N, C-alpha and C positions, 0 to 999 in steps of 0.2 A: 671363295675360291668353288668352284664346279667341281662334281666327284660324278663319275662314271663307272661303271661296272667294266670290267674287261670285254664284254659278249658285247655290251652297247659299243666300245671302239672297235670291235669285229665288225660288225653291222654297218657304222654307221662313221667311220673314220673319217674320209671326206667331210660329212656336216662337221663331225666336233670338232678337224684342223681350220673346216672355213671359219668358224666361231674363234678359235682360238687369237687367230690373224686379227680376224674384227676388235674382238674386245679386248684383250692383250691379256685375259687371264685365267691363269697356271690353271690346269684340271688336275687332280688327282684320280690316278687309277686305281678301282679295289679288286682284288680278287679272292674269292671266300670271303669275302667280309673284311680283308685285312687292307691297307693302304698300300700297294705294289709299285708304282711308278708314279713321276708326274710329266705332265707334257705343258710344256710352256715355248712362249715365241722362240725364237733362235736370236733375233736382238736381245732380248732379254736376258737369256741361257749366256750370252758372249756379254753382256752387261756385268752379270755377276760374276762371270771368271774375273774380267777387268779387278771388279771390286775386289773380288778376295785376294788374288796376286797383291795389289795394292798392299792389304790387311797383313797380306802372310808380310810381306816387305816392312811395314811397321811394325811389327811385333819381331820381326828380327833384329832392327835396329834398337827398339826398347830392351830388349833381350843385349844384344852387344855392351848399352849403356847401361842395365843393370850389373852386367859382368864386369863391368871394368876393361873392356875390350876397344876402346874407342882411341881415336888420335886426332889431337890438334888441327887447328887448320896449318900451319906449317909442315906438321909430320905426314899430312896426305898430301898436302903440296909438292913436297919431296919425294914422296912415293909415285907421284903422277905424273911427277917432269917430263917424263919421257914422252908421252902423251900431249903433254901440253904445249909441248914447244912448237 
């Protein structure tokens, strides 16, 4: 991962973004020696968001199983009957 100072980003934003699009490597922006932000390619960000949504859905399902808040196939089919016709 590349690391850039916020001042470098201010001066060379176009070059840093061009490098980001070419390499697809995230850039960590630091401010006063501390991590401040990440720059990531749009496609990579959208992919991460879809992956996070999927993981959250899996976690919700897993929690429902652990809490015994699930339905049998027949119960689910009955509940969804009005949409399945």
